[in-house]
N, C-alpha and C positions, 0 to 999 in steps of 0.2 A: 820556726814552727813548720815551714814547708818541708824541710828534710825529714821531720818526724812523720808527717802524713805520707810522704813517699815511702818511708820505711814500712809503715803499716800496710800499704797497698802491695808492696813487693813481698812482704812476709806472708800475707794471706793468699797472694797469687801463687806463691811457691807451695804452700801447704795444700792448696786445692788442685794443683796441677796433677795430671795423670802421672803416677810414678814419682810424685814430688818427694822432697826430703823427709817430710813428716806426713805420710798418707794417713788419713783418718776421717773424722766427721766434723763438719763445720756447721755451727748454729748461728743464726742472726736474730736479734731482738731489738725492739724499740720500746722506750719507756717515756711516759708523759706524767709529770708531777706538777700539781698546783699547790703552792705554799703561801700561807699567810705569815708575814713577818711583822711583829709588833714594833720593832726598833731597828730599822734598816742600817742606820749609821752608828748603832751602839751608843747612843747618847746617854749621858748620866742624867739623873733627875734634874740637876741644875741646868744642864744644857737643854734638856727637853722643855722645861718650864720657860726658859728664855726664848726658845724657838716658837713655842705656842703663843706667848703673849707679845711677841714682836720686839723683845729687848735684846735679842742676840745680834751683836754688831756685825759678826762675820759669819752668817749662817751659810752652810753649804747649800747650793741651789737645787734642792730636791723639793718638789711641790708638797710632799707628805712625809711624815716621819714613819708611818707604817705603810705596808704595800703588799701587793700580791705578785708572787714570782711564779713564772712558768719554766720548768726544766724539760728539755727534750734530750734523751740520751740514746745513742746508737751503739750497739755492742755486737762484736763478733767473737765467737768462742770456737777454737779448733781443738778437738780432743783426739788423742792418738796414743799409741803404746810404743815405748822404746824397747827395742829387741823383743817385741811381741809379749812383753811381760810387765813392764813398769809404766803406769799411766802418766801421761803428760797432758798439759793444757796451755795453749796460747790464748790470751784474751786481750782485746783492746776496746776501749770505750771513748766516745767523744760526747761531751755534755755541753749543751748551750743553755744558758740561763738568761731570761729576760724579765725585767720588772715592768709592771704596768705604768708606774709614774716615775720611778727612780732610775732613769736610763743610765746614769753614771755608774750604777752598780751592775749593769749587764756584764756577764762574764762568760768565759768558755774554758774548758780544760780537756786534756787528753790523757789517757792512762794506758800503759802497756804492762801486761803480767805474763810471767812464765812460771808455771808450777810443775814440778817433776818428782815423781816417786823415785827414790834411789835405793830403796830396800822395802821389804814388806812392813817395816815399822817406821821408816824415815821418809820425809819429803822435804824438798827445798822450794823456795819461792823467791822470785825477783820481781820487783815492780818499779816502774818509773812513771812519775806523775808530773805534768807540766801545766801551769796556768799562766798565760802571758800577761794578764792584768787583773789585779785585785784592788778595787777602789776603797779607800778608807774614808776620807772626808777632806775638806779644804783646810790647809794650814798655812801659816806665815813662813816664808823662806827668808832666813836671816841674811842671805847673800844678795837677793834682789830687793828685799824689803817690800815684797808683794805676796799676795796669797795665790796659791796654786793647788791643783788636785794632787793629793798625796796618794800614790798607788805603787804597787810593786809586782814583779814577776816572781813566781815561786816554782822551783824545781825540787822534787823530792824523790829520793832513792831509798827503797826499802828491801832488805834481805831477811828471810825467815827460815828457821829450821823447825820442822815438826817432828815430834816423836810420839807415836801412838802405840804403846805396848799391847793394848787390847781395845775392844770396842767401847769400853767404859771411860777410859782416861786418855787425855792427850796433853802433851806439854809443848809450848811454843816459845821459842827464843827469837827475838827480832832486833835488828840494828837499823837505824834510820839516819839519813842525812838530808837536811833541808837547806836550801840556799835562797836567800831573799835578796833581790836586786831592785832597788827603788828607782823611780824616775829621776831625771837629772837634777831636780830641785831638792831632792831629799836623800842623796847618796850617803849622808851621815848615818842613815838607819840600816844600810846594807849589813848583812851578817850571815853566819852559818850556824845551824843548830844540829848537834849530834845527840842521838838518843838511843837507849837500849831498853828492852822490855821483856818481861817474862810473863807467861800466861798459863794457867792451869784450867783445863776444861773437863767437865764431867758430863757424861751422857748416860741417861737411864730413862727409857721410855716411860712417860711422855715428856720428861724433863731434860733440859740442857742448862747447865750452869757454868759460869766462868768467873775467875778472879784474876786480876793482873796487877803488876806493879811496874812502873817505868821510871827512868831517870834521864834527864836531858840537860844539856848546857848550851847556851847561846853565846857566840862570840861576835860582838858588835864591831866587825872589822872596818866598816865604813866610818865609824866614829874615830878610830885610830888614824885612819888616813887623813881625816879632816878635823882633827882635834883643835879646839879653840878654848882658850882660858877666859874668854870675855864673860862677864856676868850680864845677864839680860833680865829685864823685868818680865816675869811670866804672865802671859795672857791666856793662851789656850794650850800651848806645848812649847817645846824647845828643841832645837837641833844641837845644842851644846851638851846634851846629856849622854852619859855612858850607859847603855842598856844591856850590858852583859848580865846573865842571870843563870841560876841553877834551879832545876825544877823536879819535884817529885810528883808522879802521876799514879792515881789509883782508880780501879774500875771493877765493878761488880755487875753481873747480868744474870738474869733468870728467864728462860724461855719455856713455854708450855705448848705442846702440840695437842690439838683437839679438833672436834668436828663442830662446825657452825653452819646451820642450814644445810646439813649433809655434805658440807665442803671441807676439805683439809685446811686447817687454819693453824697458824703459829702466832702466839702472843708473846711479846718480849718486853721486859722492863729492864732498863740499864741506868746505873748511876755511875758517874765519873767525877773525879776532882783532880785539879792540878794546883799544886802549891808552889808558887814561884818566888824566889828570893833574889832580888837584884844585888849586884856585886860592885857597884860603883865605889870608888875611893875618893871621889870628889866631895868637897864640902857642901853643906846644904844650900848655901847662898849661890853656889855655882850650878848645882844639879839638884834642885828641889824635887824634880819629877821622880828621880830614882834613888835618892839617898834614903837608906834604911827602909826601902819599899818592899812590901810583900803583897802579892796578888794571889787570891784563892778563887779559882774559877770552877764552879760546879755545874753539871749538866745532867738533868734527869729526863729520860726519854722513855716513852711507851709507844709501842706500835703493834699492829695486828695485820698479818698478811694472809690472804685467802687464795687458794688455788681454785679459780672459777671453772677452768677447763684445762685440757692438756697444753693449751697455748696461752691462756690468759691468767694473769695474777693481779690481784687487787690489794692495795695496802692503804691503811689509814694510821696516822701517827701524830705525835706532838712532842715537843721538847720545851723545857724551861731552863734557860741559861742565866747564871748570875755571876758577876765578877765583883769581889769585894777587895778594894785597894786601900792599903794603909801605908803611910810613909811619915818621915819626921815632920814634914809640912802637911798640916791637916787639909790643905787645899786639894791634895791628891785624891782624898776620899770624895770630895765634892765633884771633881771633874773626870774621875776614872772609874768609879763604881757604877755599874749599870746592870739592868735586867733585860731579858729578851725572851719572847715567847714565839715559838714556831708551831704551826699546825698544817698538816698536809694530807692530801689524797693522791694516790699514785696508781697508774694502770700500766702493766707491762704486757707486751704481746710478742710471742716468739714466732718469727716468720717461717 
């Protein structure tokens, strides 16, 4: 993590230096967001009921199932022109998330983006995202026969190609690689996910619409390294399962620009769905969690952003997320299907 921070400092030191490599304009902004999360640990209805009535034998030590999260984000954007003609942009963000009661879920991430016009109709983008710790919940470790925090580090690399033949239409093609590295108790879950995506964007004042399709594959490399044929009696989850999957992703969004209280406002509604099919070849008694399993995750989001002044933006929004899990063992539906509602207000200030 430290080398990444040093890289950011050096990068923006160079861009701002007199006669630097990329002379241009640098902008600084800070964002504060307050979010209500109805299901912090993504509990199923069964898990939620057991936690509330005190019958959950191994409850994760959070004092509440819902919570209030505060995000603080610091962003630097450096804009320049390559060869005095093609627009370019360096951007980096650092985000800190803190929960009021669920301290185990506190998190931070950093993102670095470089976007460059390479033609009057083509642009390219590279992004690297890193989150050192994402907490899931407490699970049993089959090697120590004890319960431990299950958490992972996520590194994500994205490359995009933009083609905009005119002001109305834009086509985007993207490739993505995610690398999941779990803590020492749950390395069986380590894996790599590769995805591709195509998006079509339409702009016609005051509307903006987009539709996209993506395909992804997850390689559960940790399971291969730690494969075990032992059969265990399932309680909450299992480390002997093979979680390779293939996934189809669909997204549709519609945005409307208008005036509200004489302020420029953008209201957007977006629906996305991910249809995931697990690929395990293990028998149901060995891998009941993944055998013939299908997850469909839907996410409906509506948000409205208002430009209050040249420096201040305000946003209010909400999301409803639902995962429907089915497998050869009906227990998977009971422990993996969940719903989650998020609602937030956000204030951004450009320094």
